[in-house]
C-alpha positions as a Python dict, from the first residue, in 0.01 Angstrom:
ca = {
    (1, 'M'): (0, 0, 0),
    (2, 'E'): (-204, -173, -268),
    (3, 'I'): (55, -75, -528),
    (4, 'L'): (310, -299, -354),
    (5, 'L'): (95, -610, -401),
    (6, 'W'): (252, -662, -744),
    (7, 'L'): (578, -742, -561),
    (8, 'V'): (433, -1044, -381),
    (9, 'P'): (457, -1297, -671),
    (10, 'P'): (822, -1217, -764),
    (11, 'V'): (927, -1223, -398),
    (12, 'G'): (750, -1556, -347),
    (13, 'V'): (915, -1709, -654),
    (14, 'T'): (1255, -1577, -544),
    (15, 'V'): (1222, -1724, -194),
    (16, 'V'): (1113, -2062, -332),
    (17, 'A'): (1403, -2065, -583),
    (18, 'M'): (1656, -1971, -315),
    (19, 'S'): (1528, -2247, -86),
    (20, 'W'): (1535, -2503, -366),
    (21, 'V'): (1892, -2417, -471),
    (22, 'G'): (2004, -2415, -109),
    (23, 'W'): (1856, -2761, -52),
    (24, 'L'): (2013, -2905, -368),
    (25, 'G'): (2351, -2750, -287),
    (26, 'R'): (2371, -2933, 46),
    (27, 'E'): (2399, -3274, -117),
    (28, 'G'): (2675, -3173, -358),
    (29, 'R'): (2935, -3105, -93),
    (30, 'G'): (3108, -3421, 21),
    (31, 'E'): (3345, -3447, 311),
    (32, 'V'): (3713, -3419, 217),
    (33, 'D'): (3954, -3645, 402),
    (34, 'R'): (4165, -3447, 648),
    (35, 'D'): (4492, -3592, 518),
    (36, 'V'): (4402, -3500, 160),
    (37, 'A'): (4310, -3147, 267),
    (38, 'V'): (4641, -3101, 452),
    (39, 'R'): (4838, -3232, 152),
    (40, 'R'): (4657, -2995, -86),
    (41, 'L'): (4717, -2701, 147),
    (42, 'G'): (5088, -2784, 170),
    (43, 'E'): (5120, -2802, -209),
    (44, 'A'): (4940, -2470, -252),
    (45, 'L'): (5160, -2298, 5),
    (46, 'Q'): (5475, -2430, -162),
    (47, 'R'): (5361, -2303, -502),
    (48, 'E'): (5275, -1962, -357),
    (49, 'G'): (5612, -1935, -178),
    (50, 'S'): (5809, -2018, -491),
    (51, 'R'): (5625, -1749, -687),
    (52, 'R'): (5722, -1481, -440),
    (53, 'K'): (6093, -1558, -469),
    (54, 'S'): (6122, -1526, -846),
    (55, 'P'): (5846, -1349, -1033),
    (56, 'G'): (5997, -1442, -1372),
    (57, 'Y'): (6015, -1089, -1511),
    (58, 'A'): (6187, -763, -1434),
    (59, 'V'): (6017, -427, -1443),
    (60, 'R'): (6205, -104, -1472),
    (61, 'A'): (6112, 161, -1224),
    (62, 'P'): (5913, 434, -1396),
    (63, 'E'): (6099, 759, -1454),
    (64, 'R'): (6008, 996, -1176),
    (65, 'D'): (5844, 1309, -1306),
    (66, 'R'): (5909, 1630, -1124),
    (67, 'S'): (5577, 1744, -984),
    (68, 'T'): (5560, 2118, -924),
    (69, 'G'): (5187, 2165, -934),
    (70, 'I'): (5200, 2378, -1249),
    (71, 'A'): (5244, 2285, -1613),
    (72, 'V'): (5599, 2357, -1731),
    (73, 'R'): (5798, 2241, -2029),
    (74, 'P'): (6086, 2008, -1948),
    (75, 'S'): (6415, 2193, -1919),
    (76, 'R'): (6605, 1896, -2057),
    (77, 'A'): (6545, 1645, -2331),
    (78, 'P'): (6399, 1311, -2222),
    (79, 'R'): (6650, 1034, -2173),
    (80, 'S'): (6667, 774, -2445),
    (81, 'S'): (6699, 420, -2313),
}
């Protein structure tokens, strides 16, 4: 039990630091006007919706490899695209 006494100072410093940062963090958060919050949310949802419709790039589907569970050489030459 005495061996654990070396943990007391770091734990005490950690608790004090966490309390201090928590107290300072309370003052930094101001209230946001409800109308401003609703407008920001609407803009974000519009941007997200427009991204879903057109991603801006096209990706070819990967060529499906025949999986047999054993290693075999391909019976045909790979397609050139």
